[in-house]
N, C-alpha and C positions, 0 to 999 in steps of 0.2 A: 400790304402796302404801308410806308409808313405815314404817320400822322402829323401834321402840326396845328396847334390851336394858336390862331390871332384872335388877340385881346386887344379892341381898339374900337373907341367910341365912334367913328366915322373910316368904317374899313373900306368903303368903295375908294377912297384916294390911294389905297396902295395895296386893295387885294389883285387889281390885275395885274400890276407889276410883279407880285409875288409869285402870283400865280405862271406868269409866263416864265420867272426865273427858276419854280420849282417843277416845272412839267417835265423836262427832261430827268428828275431824278423819281419821277413816280411819287410825288408826296399829296398826300391828301389834305386840303386844308377845310377846317372847320373854324367858325367865328363866333366870338363873343364880345357882345356890345357894351358889356359892364364888368366891373368884378364880380359882382355877384352870379353872374350867368357862369362867366368862367368857371368860379369855384364850384357849382352845380354839375356843370359839363366835365370838370378833371375827376369830380367824387364819382361819377358815372361810367366813364371810360378816360385812363389816363393816356394821353398822346404822349410822342417822342419826343417833341419840342415845343415849347411855347414862346410865341411872340407877343409881348407885353408892352403896352406903350405907359409911360410913365403918369400920364394924365388921363383920369378915367371918369365920368359923372358921379358917379357913387361912393367912390373912394380912392385914396392915392394907390401908384403903382406899387409903392413898398409894401403897403399892407396886403394889397392882393397876392403879392411874391410870397409874402410869409405865409400867408393862408394857405397857398399852394403846395407851399413848401411841408406843411404839415400832413396833406395829403401822401405827398410821395417826395423826398427831398433830393431823390437821384435824377429828376427831369431836368433837363437843359434848359434854362429862360433865358432869353434872348430880350432886352430891354430894348425898345425904341423910344428915341428923344428928340423933340423938334428944338430944345433950347440948348444951347453952345456948352454952356456950364455945365451940365450933365450930372450936378452933384448926386440927386436922387440914385441914379443909375450906378455911380461910383459906389455910394453907400450900398446899394444893391450887391455889387461885385465884391464887397467886403464878407457879406453874408453868403455868399455862394452862387451869386449869377454868373452864367455861364459868359456872356459878354454884352456890349450896349454899342447900338447903331444910332446914327442918326439920320432925321428926316431934310430932305428926301433922301431915299435909298440908293447908296450905290450898289447895284444890281451884281455887279461882280463880287464885291466883298460880301454881299448880302447871301448871296449862293455860295461862298467859301466857308462861311462862319455857319450857315443851317447845314451844310455837309460835314462839318466838323463834327456839331452838335449831333446830328444825326449819329454818326460813328460812335460818339461817347456813349450815347443813349444805349446804342446796342451791346456796346462793351458792358455796362453795368447791368442791363437786364436781361441778354440773353446769357444763359448758365453755359459756363464752361465745364462740362459733363467728361466724369472720367468712364471709360470703357475700356475695361479690363476684362472683360467675360470671353470666354471662346464663343458664345452662339451669336449670332448677327445682330447687330444694334438695330432699334427700331426706330426709324427714321421720324414718325411721329413723336414719339418720346422724347428722344434727343434733338430738340428744336433747335439748343444753342451749336457751339462749337464743341466737337469732342476730341478729348485726348486718347486717343486710340494706341492699344499696344501691352501685351503681356508678357515680356521677354523679361527676365530677372532684373535689368537696369532699369526699365519704367516701373517695377515693380517697388524699388527702392525711391522712385520719385513719387510714388503715390503714397507710401508709407513716410516722406518726408513732407508732403502736402498737408497730410491727416495731422502730424507731430505739431506743426506750426500754425496752422489756421487761428487757433484760439488765444495763440500766446500774441501780445504785443510787441512783438521785434522786429527788426531789419532783416530782411530775407535778400539774399544773392542769390540769381539764379543766372546759370552759367552755361555755355553751349553755342554751338556754330552756329550761323546764321540759317533760319530756317526750320528749327528743331523744335518751336514750339513756346518759347519762353513767356510770349505776352498770355498764351492760353494758360500758362500753370500761374501766372501773377494773377491772370483774373479768377481762377478756380480759388485759390488764397483768399481774396477779396473776397468773393461770393459765400465763402463758408464761416467769414468771420464774422465777428461781432459788430463790423462797421459794415455791414453788407446793406444797410439801407441808407447810408451817407455816402456823397460823390465819390467816385472814381476817376482820376485824370490819368492819361497816359502822356507822358511827354518822350520824343524819341532826340536824347541831346546831341546825335550827329545830324539830324535835318535842320536843327535850327543854327543859323549863323553864329559865331561865337560873340559878335560883337551886341546880339538881342538875348542869347540866352540866360543872363542873368536877370536881366529886366523882365524875361518871360515868367523866371522863377520865382521872383521875389518881390516883381512891381518895380515902380520908380515914382520921384514927385516930380513935379512941373518943375520945369527950367533944369532937371537932371543932365540933359544934353539935347543938343539943337532941336531936334524934332520932337522934344517932350513936352508938347504944350499943355498937356494936362496930367493930372494923377493917373498913373497905372497900378491896379491891383494886381499881385503876380498869383501865380499858381498855389503856392504855398497858404497865403492868406485866404484865397479863394475856397480853397479844398479842407477847411479848418474842420474837424471832426472827421473826416474821409482817411482816402488813401492814394497817394502817390507813385505811380509806375515809372520809373527813370530807366527807358531801355536806353541801350548803347551808352552808358555810364562811362565806359572805356574812353570814350572819344570827348568827355568832358575837359573844358580847358582848366588849367591847375588854379588860375584866380578863383573861379567858381567854386572848385573843388573846397577850398576852404571855408566859404560861407555854408556851404553844405554840411560840411563837418560840425561847424557851430550848431545848425539847427538838428542835427541828429543828436549832438550832447545835451543842448539846452532845450528845443524847440523855441528859438527865439532866432530873429534876423533884423535886418534894416531895410528898408527901401533903398534901391540907387538913386543917392542925392540926397537921402533923407537921413534924419538923426533919430528919428523916434524907434524905439525897440517893440517890434510886436510879436507875441506870443502866438503861437499856434499849436493845434495838436495834429499831427498827421501820422499816418503808419506811411513808411516808404519801404516800397520793394522796387530793387535795382535789379536790371540784367546788363551781361555784357557778352560780347563773342570773342572777346580779348583776355588774355591772361593778365589780370591786374597786380599778381606779384610779380610778375616779370617787368611789368611796366612801371612797378613802384623801384625795383631795382636799379632801372633805367632813367629813373627821377622825371620819369613821365605820368606818373601819377601818385598822390601823396600816400606814404605807406600808413599815416595814422588814419585816414578814409578808408584805405584798405582794411587795417584790422578791425576799424567800425563796421564796414558793410558785411564782414565775413565771419560774423559771429554765426549766421545759420545758412549755410551755402546748400542749394538744391543744384545739383549738374545734369544736365538733358544729354543724353547720349547720340551722337549722331546716327543716322537713318543705316549707315552700313555695318553698326555694330549692334544691329537690333534682331538679326537673324530673322526667324519667320514671324517678325511683324511687317515684313513687306507684303504679302500674300494679302495678310488681314487688312491694312490699309489701302491695297489698292480696291478690294472688293469693295469696301467701304466708302472711298471715294466713286467707285463706280457707279454705285447705288445714290449716292447723293447727287451726286453731277449728273445722272439719267433724269433726275425729277427735274433739276434746275434747267435743263437744256431741253428736255421734253424728249429724251432718246429711251432705246430700251432694248441697252446691250447687257445680257445677263452674263456673259461668261468671258472668260480670259483664256485663249489659246495656251496649251504650254508652251509654244516656241514664244510668244508673246511675253510671257511670266517670266521666262528665263532669261530673255533679252531686259528684262526689269531688273531682275535678280543681279546680272552680270555688270550692271552699272554701279558707279561708285555715288551717286547722289552727293556731289559737291552741295548743293543745294537746300538737301534735305527734304523735309516733309513738304515744304512749299513747293519746293521743285517738283516733286512727285504730283502734288495737286494740280498743276500747270501741264504736267506732260499727260495725266490722264483726262483732264479737261480737252487738251489739244486732240488725243487721241478720239474723244467722244465725237468731236465736232466732223472729223475724218470718216468716222465709221459708219459703214452700211451693213444692214444683217442684225443678229443677236450675239455675234462673238467677236470680243477685239483681237483682232490678229496682228503679226508683227508690220505688215504694211501700214497699218494706222498710226502707229507711233510716230512721234516726229523722230530726227537724229539722234540717238543715243549712243555714241564712242562707247565700246566696251572695254578699250585699254585705254593707254597715256592718249593724250592728244600735243600736237605741237601749238595748237591754238591755245590764246591765253584766257579764251571767252569758253565759259563750260556752262552749262545749265540746261532749263528748259529753253532748248533752242528749236525754232522751228526749221524744217526742210527747206529753203529758200525756193528750189526751184519747182518744187511739188507744191509750194502753198500759193493758192489764188485767191485774192480778196473778192472776187466776182462769184467764185463759189462757195467761199464762205459766208458772204452774205446771204445768197440764195438760200441756203440751208439754214441759216438762223431765222430766216423770213419764213421759211416753210414749215421749220417747227415752232412756230409762234411765240420767236422770240420777244421780250418786250424791253430790251436795255441793249438792242444792236448797236446803236450810236457807240457806247462805252467798250462793247466788246471789241468793236472795230478798232477804234482808236488804240485797246490794249494791244491786240495782232501787231498793230502798224508800229506802237513802242517798242514791242520785243523784236521786230527784224530792224527797224533803224539803231537802236542802242546796240545791237550785236552785231551788225557791219560797222558801225562807228569804232567800236571798241577794237574789232578786227584790225581797220585801217590805222588805229593807232597804238597798235601791237600791246593793248591792255591797258594802256595809259589814261586814267580815268581824269587826270587834269587836262590834257589834250582833247579828251573825248567831250568833255564838258565844255571846253572852249569852242570845239567845232559846233557842235550842239547849240551854244547860245544859253547853258542852261548853268545854275549855279551848281558846283563840286557836291553839295548836300542833296541837292534834290537828284542829281544823277543818281547817287546812292540810294536814296530813297527808292527811286523806281527801280531800281537793278534789285533790290530787296524784294519790292512789291513783284517782280517777274520771276523771281527765282533765279536769276543769272548770276552767277558766280565768276570772278576773275582770279584766275588760277597763277598769273605772274604777279609778282610784285613789284610796285612801281616805288622807288626811293624817295623820299623829299626832294633831293637834289634834280631828279626829274624835273618835279614842278620848277624850280628856280630856272632850269633850261628850257622850260616850254615859256 
């Protein structure tokens, strides 16, 4: 269970609000009413996230923050302030604090920030384990996420990780969506000399273009209409640590220029500012696009491409990994058995053949989704083809492929009953996940794969739709040109 340490001299005022907001996330809340109590508690057991009031009876919030970072600099600290100026919290963010919030708390904003902080804490503290051996992986030993595979192409990936971890150089990870690029980035970080410093992951495709530059570099008060106070960006916040820029091929050209300067000089300016800020960050980037082709088409800066591609790690798609597929299937079968309270021990030859015949456009992420869906449908100890979701063995006329649910066979009532009987503790989130899977696929079939039109129908930002599709392992095989967006 995830844990949050609340440091506040009058916790009763917000403890009930916090508890109400975090109960669906399954977060355990511990309380310390002074700075010294917080330091003692963290020295005994490091929480996943700290919520720290700026004003405490025995010392300032900033002093407490620095003392906590001496214990573990990786723990996300969220400052809470009752003052509108928030200068202390902003100063703390300059030194690596995760975020600051104002009292009274906006509970939805609070929940979103804590969710992001918990995920960041997990990324830093749960190891990305390399499992290339032929024997079964010990799930008790491999408590983090595991990079599974022993085909020659994955062997080259492991060698590359080993060569570059101790080198303070930029790394570019390439590969199709769902191949595990973030796992490789985490493995590099966790085996590097910066493993005791922060790690921040930024999805460049998920943040609106107008906000990305501010998110990365920060902004000064008055830089634009809604800039009512100074904002510290991720490169300043992560000084001394590692930043993972996912989907860098989707980064706007204007932002690429500032990234290039940062990579060359480790210097930048906040949006709307003149002060030159120096930082020390290691950059790991990833993309599912061909940056060389994009640079030739003037859609990506060639000078940035050359700077990023000094050391490149290519992840092979699942369809090129040969006998890794059965190894992955059995690993996820055992992992999700434990997670879902199931006891499926074998995969029938017919079911395995169906999995082998599928092209896996969503790669390992899609395979995870398919195995989990199959376990939710399974009865008995053997996984048979009837439990698998629909997997077309050849080409499909549908523009939507990936981890699909056979809609006539899927029943929410049956799904919920199974999850309740299996002792599930996250049924609400799992039900919403399945609903999203069916809704998004149905909408994309309706729009013939046009993501722009689908986002309008769903009432979502296109970046949000793309992020959800990646999370669900849904691939769009039909390419929709930009002029389709104009026509929409």
